[in-house]
Residue, then its C-alpha position, 0 to 999 in steps of 0.5 A: x646697215x650703214x650705221x655707226x656704233x649702237x649703245x644702250x643705257x641698260x646696265x649689267x645684271x647683278x645679284x640683288x635682295x628683293x624685299x616684298x612686303x606682306x601688306x595685310x600682315x603689315x597693316x595688322x601690326x601697324x608697319x608701313x612699306x616706307x618704314x620697311x624700305x627705309x630700314x633695309x636701305x639704312x642697314x645695307x647702304x647707309x642713310x642719305x648724306x643730309x641725314x648723317x651725323x657729322x663729326x666736327x673736326x677743327x677744319x671740316x666735318x666728317x659724316x658718320x655712316x652706320x650700316x651692316x658689315x659686308x658679310x651680314x648684308x648678304x645674309x638674308x636671315x640677318x636682314x630679316x631680323x632687322x626691326x621696324x617700328x609698329x603700333x605695338x612696338x618694334x617688329x622684325x622685317x621677316x615677320x611682315x615681308x618676304x626676303x629673296x635673292x634675285x638678279x636685277x639691273x645695277x642702275x635704273x633710269x626712269x622717264x615719266x616715272x617709268x623704267x627707261x632704256x635708251x638706245x643711241x645709234x650713230x647715223x653714219x651715212x643714213x638719215x634719221x627718218x630711214x633708220x626710224x622707219x626700219x627700227x619700227x619695222x623690226x619684228x622685235x619692235x612689233x611684238x612688244x609686251x603691252x607694258x613696254x612702250x616706245x618713246x622717241x627722244x633726242x634727235x627723233x623727238x626734235x624731228x617730230x617737233x620740227x615737222x610740227x613747227x614747219x607745218x605751222x610755218x607753212x600754214x602761216x606763210x600761205x595765210x600771209x600770201x593770201x592777205x598780201x594778194x587780197x591787198x594787191x588785187x583788191x579781191x578776195x576770190x582771185x588770190x584763191x586762183x594763185x594759191x591753187x598752184x601750191x598743191x601742184x608743187x608739193x606733189x612734184x616735190x614728194x615725187x622727186x624725193x621718192x624717185x631719188x630715194x631721199x627722206x622727208x627731212x628738215x632740208x626738204x621741208x626748207x625746200x618746200x618753203x622756198x618753193x612756195x614763193x617761186x610757185x606763187x610768183x609764177x601764178x601771179x604772172x598768169x593771173x595778173x596778165x589775164x586780168x589786165x587783158x580782160x580789162x583791155x577788152x578781150x574775152x575771158x578765154x582770149x585773155x587766158x590764152x594770151x596770158x599763157x602764151x606770153x607769160x609762159x616764156x618768163x615762167x619757163x626761164x625762171x624754172x630753168x634758171x633756178x633748176x640749174x642753180x640747184x642742180x649742183x646741190x642735187x647732185x651732191x657736189x660741195x660740202x655736206x651733200x646729205x643735208x643740201x641734196x634733199x632741199x635741192x631735189x624738192x625744189x627742182x621736182x616742185x618747179x617742174x610739176x608746177x610749171x607744167x601743170x600751172x599753165x593748165x590748172x591755173x586757167x581752169x581755176x581762174x574760170x571757175x572763180x570768175x564764174x563764181x564771182x559773176x554768179x554772186x554779183x548777179x541780181x537774184x530775185x525771190x521766187x515769188x517775185x519772179x512768178x509775179x513778173x511772169x504773170x504780169x498782163x503786159x509780159x504775158x501778151x508779149x510772150x504770146 
């Protein structure tokens, strides 16, 4: 429902002559399947243009095509009397092959050396992902013979390649963000705290797309990449302020509480401003709403969840990362040295 015209590359069925070689008999007589096919082809349709004899005229060349008359081309007995070269002389086609009349496609298209039938559908108001999912859910598509396979071409193939490239782009983007944060904070652990907010935004974007019934398409993937920058900026505000507050003399807990209290306002203001700017696109106002609406919905959903959860999750991750840093920086003595120090006479008397 909601789609345009549907076209198929499958051609109409028409009568055809099927020549099935008897390979054992042909091998005994020194006849190959290629010679049988070439003989029948030349007799019924003529040779290739490059192999035809040319009649030279004053200004042009006229190809001479020799083939059976139309009446004999439909006579199976006449085709069976055609001769093919063998090791002991000419052999009739009927002696090394069976000739039958059947029906088949007028044109055969191939993809990767296999027969191919292409179905083209006009999307209309639907998305490519929705139609692809519904098409694969049809009973006829689920009960295909083992020899029949589904190959996605055209826009569907481009969409798969696009998703793969977007995944690579997002991975490279996260790596670049981490490298820049390491240079800014001069630390390898604290950037992990900032990147912890990225999964929170992804979940909100997916929930928003699911709630509004929008498919995960190219515009929504663009929205996810836009979302990464905004969410990273909000986390930087929290973590940077908490680090500065800790250097000013506050305890870790006090620094985190103060950071959430004083940085929540600019974070919420940024979220509201960007969400309000995306709202007309999410509502489908303007040109091409089907393309821009998923992008805006993904951004709005990701901002809402990341803003609410980052104020809770980022301080927790900051605490865990800080504990890990302190544990790694703490001096660690070997087990035998600790026992030796505990067994020292002065230490034993002091413990008593």
